[in-house]
LOTI-584347 format. One line per 8 residues: number of its first residue (from 1); for each residue y, z, x of C-alpha. Coordinates in Angstrom, 2 decimals. Example, Ala and Ser with C-alpha at 12.3 -4.5 7.8 and 13.67 -1.06 7.14 Angstrom:
2
1) -4.50 7.80 12.30  -1.06 7.14 13.67
***
This chain:
200
1) -16.08 21.50 -85.74  -18.00 22.32 -88.95  -16.57 21.22 -92.29  -14.49 23.87 -94.10  -14.22 24.30 -97.87  -10.65 23.66 -99.04  -11.00 26.22 -101.87  -12.51 29.16 -99.98
9) -11.94 28.31 -96.33  -15.63 29.04 -95.68  -18.09 26.72 -93.96  -19.68 23.85 -95.90  -23.34 22.91 -95.53  -24.27 19.65 -97.26  -27.79 18.58 -98.25  -28.35 14.84 -98.20
17) -29.51 13.21 -101.44  -33.15 12.16 -101.50  -33.10 9.11 -103.78  -31.14 6.52 -105.69  -28.48 5.60 -103.14  -29.47 2.00 -102.39  -30.06 1.10 -106.04  -26.85 2.90 -107.00
25) -24.77 0.97 -104.49  -26.32 -2.35 -105.58  -25.72 -1.57 -109.27  -22.08 -0.57 -108.67  -21.45 -3.67 -106.53  -23.01 -5.95 -109.16  -21.00 -4.33 -111.96  -17.81 -4.57 -109.89
33) -18.44 -8.27 -109.23  -18.92 -8.98 -112.95  -15.74 -7.06 -113.87  -13.66 -8.77 -111.15  -14.91 -12.26 -112.06  -14.33 -11.54 -115.77  -10.76 -10.34 -115.16  -9.74 -12.94 -112.55
41) -11.32 -16.02 -114.14  -10.85 -15.49 -117.87  -11.43 -19.15 -118.68  -14.74 -19.71 -116.88  -15.78 -16.14 -116.05  -17.62 -13.62 -118.16  -16.66 -12.80 -121.74  -14.72 -9.61 -122.52
49) -17.75 -7.78 -124.03  -19.77 -8.56 -120.89  -16.93 -7.18 -118.74  -16.82 -3.93 -120.74  -20.63 -3.66 -120.65  -20.59 -4.16 -116.86  -17.83 -1.56 -116.52  -19.85 0.92 -118.60
57) -23.07 0.30 -116.64  -21.20 0.49 -113.32  -19.77 3.90 -114.23  -23.22 5.08 -115.37  -24.75 3.89 -112.07  -22.02 5.67 -110.10  -22.32 8.89 -112.08  -26.13 8.98 -112.16
65) -27.04 7.69 -108.70  -24.10 8.13 -106.34  -22.06 11.08 -107.61  -24.75 13.83 -107.57  -24.61 16.12 -104.55  -25.63 19.59 -103.41  -23.82 21.75 -100.87  -23.01 25.33 -100.01
73) -19.30 26.11 -99.73  -18.57 29.60 -98.49  -20.27 31.99 -100.92  -21.12 29.34 -103.54  -23.81 26.75 -104.17  -22.22 23.61 -105.59  -24.24 21.24 -107.78  -22.33 18.04 -108.53
81) -24.15 16.27 -111.34  -23.55 13.19 -113.44  -20.79 14.55 -115.67  -20.05 18.04 -114.33  -19.81 20.19 -111.22  -21.38 23.66 -111.27  -20.36 26.37 -108.80  -22.88 29.22 -108.50
89) -22.33 32.44 -106.52  -25.10 32.49 -103.88  -25.84 36.17 -104.50  -26.51 35.41 -108.19  -29.37 33.00 -107.40  -32.76 34.41 -108.35  -35.03 31.46 -107.64  -34.83 27.98 -106.14
97) -37.44 25.27 -106.66  -37.48 21.62 -105.66  -39.82 19.54 -107.80  -38.60 16.24 -109.23  -35.14 17.83 -109.29  -33.59 20.87 -107.64  -33.73 23.81 -110.08  -31.80 27.04 -109.56
105) -32.40 30.10 -111.75  -29.40 32.36 -112.32  -29.57 35.14 -114.89  -31.16 33.65 -117.97  -29.95 30.13 -117.14  -31.44 27.30 -115.14  -29.22 24.75 -113.40  -30.62 21.47 -112.12
113) -29.46 18.71 -109.82  -31.08 15.30 -109.40  -29.51 14.93 -105.94  -32.45 16.58 -104.17  -35.99 16.19 -105.42  -39.44 14.80 -104.94  -40.93 11.77 -106.58  -43.64 12.48 -109.15
121) -46.21 11.29 -106.63  -44.89 13.63 -103.91  -44.88 16.56 -106.35  -48.49 15.88 -107.35  -49.55 15.65 -103.70  -47.73 18.90 -102.91  -49.62 20.66 -105.71  -52.97 19.49 -104.28
129) -52.21 20.36 -100.64  -52.09 23.73 -99.04  -48.54 25.04 -99.56  -48.39 26.13 -95.90  -48.71 22.54 -94.67  -46.22 20.27 -96.41  -46.50 16.56 -95.69  -43.69 14.64 -94.01
137) -42.31 13.42 -97.36  -42.10 17.00 -98.61  -40.56 18.55 -95.51  -36.94 17.89 -96.50  -37.44 19.18 -100.05  -39.12 22.29 -98.63  -36.25 22.70 -96.14  -33.62 22.55 -98.91
145) -35.55 25.00 -101.09  -36.03 27.47 -98.24  -32.48 27.10 -96.89  -30.79 27.78 -100.24  -33.20 30.68 -100.89  -32.36 32.14 -97.48  -28.60 31.77 -98.01  -28.93 33.47 -101.41
153) -30.97 36.29 -99.86  -28.37 36.74 -97.10  -25.54 36.80 -99.66  -27.34 39.49 -101.67  -28.01 41.55 -98.53  -24.37 41.25 -97.47  -23.24 42.65 -100.83  -26.05 45.21 -101.02
161) -27.41 43.68 -104.21  -31.11 43.69 -105.09  -32.99 40.76 -106.60  -32.96 40.94 -110.44  -30.65 43.97 -110.38  -27.89 44.64 -112.90  -25.32 43.75 -110.22  -26.95 40.36 -109.73
169) -26.96 39.73 -113.48  -23.26 40.57 -113.52  -22.65 38.01 -110.75  -24.37 35.37 -112.90  -21.32 35.50 -115.17  -19.34 34.01 -112.27  -20.97 30.57 -112.62  -18.27 27.96 -113.25
177) -18.74 24.52 -114.78  -16.12 21.80 -114.47  -16.47 18.53 -116.39  -16.12 15.26 -114.45  -13.15 14.02 -116.47  -12.59 10.70 -114.63  -16.20 9.63 -115.23  -16.15 10.85 -118.85
185) -12.85 9.04 -119.53  -14.15 5.85 -117.90  -17.32 5.91 -120.00  -15.35 6.50 -123.21  -12.87 3.69 -122.45  -15.65 1.26 -121.52  -17.76 2.16 -124.58  -14.81 1.89 -126.98
193) -13.75 -1.40 -125.38  -17.28 -2.77 -125.72  -17.57 -1.77 -129.38  -14.10 -3.09 -130.27  -14.71 -6.45 -128.58  -18.12 -6.83 -130.21  -16.80 -6.00 -133.69  -13.62 -8.09 -133.40
***
């Protein structure tokens, strides 16, 4: 059974991230090990500033490399980035492009997500090749770009809205941004703890 969105009840289509997962997991595990050793073995473990620095870097690694995600939930494209989640009405999307990051144009704004992208090398190769024949490394990026574009086109057709019409511009006002408060709070606590322990 396909995944359902808890907010809208509509189907969810997830796009797998294209980079950073292995390094992100290793960085978070290393930071966790330093924090645990520093807390458990205060006498012979790591100093308190090192523990706070590891905590800060672990949260940064989580937020930058593991948290980002892209999915379609019902009538919305969801871009979960480092410190915020953006929900975009599909019918409001004017243009989708996957270069080094996924970029979505809505109204006069551009929203990006590092979850899906091409390496600089892949992007340069794609510019040199015929656009009709993407290489194997580009095929997933091309799939994501075309799939989101198609879903946006279908959403506009379903509502009877034309591309770049006044109705579409009105829908662009429905974009919602929600800060990632747990990550923000963790970064603030770790940074303040690091500064206080270094100054004290």
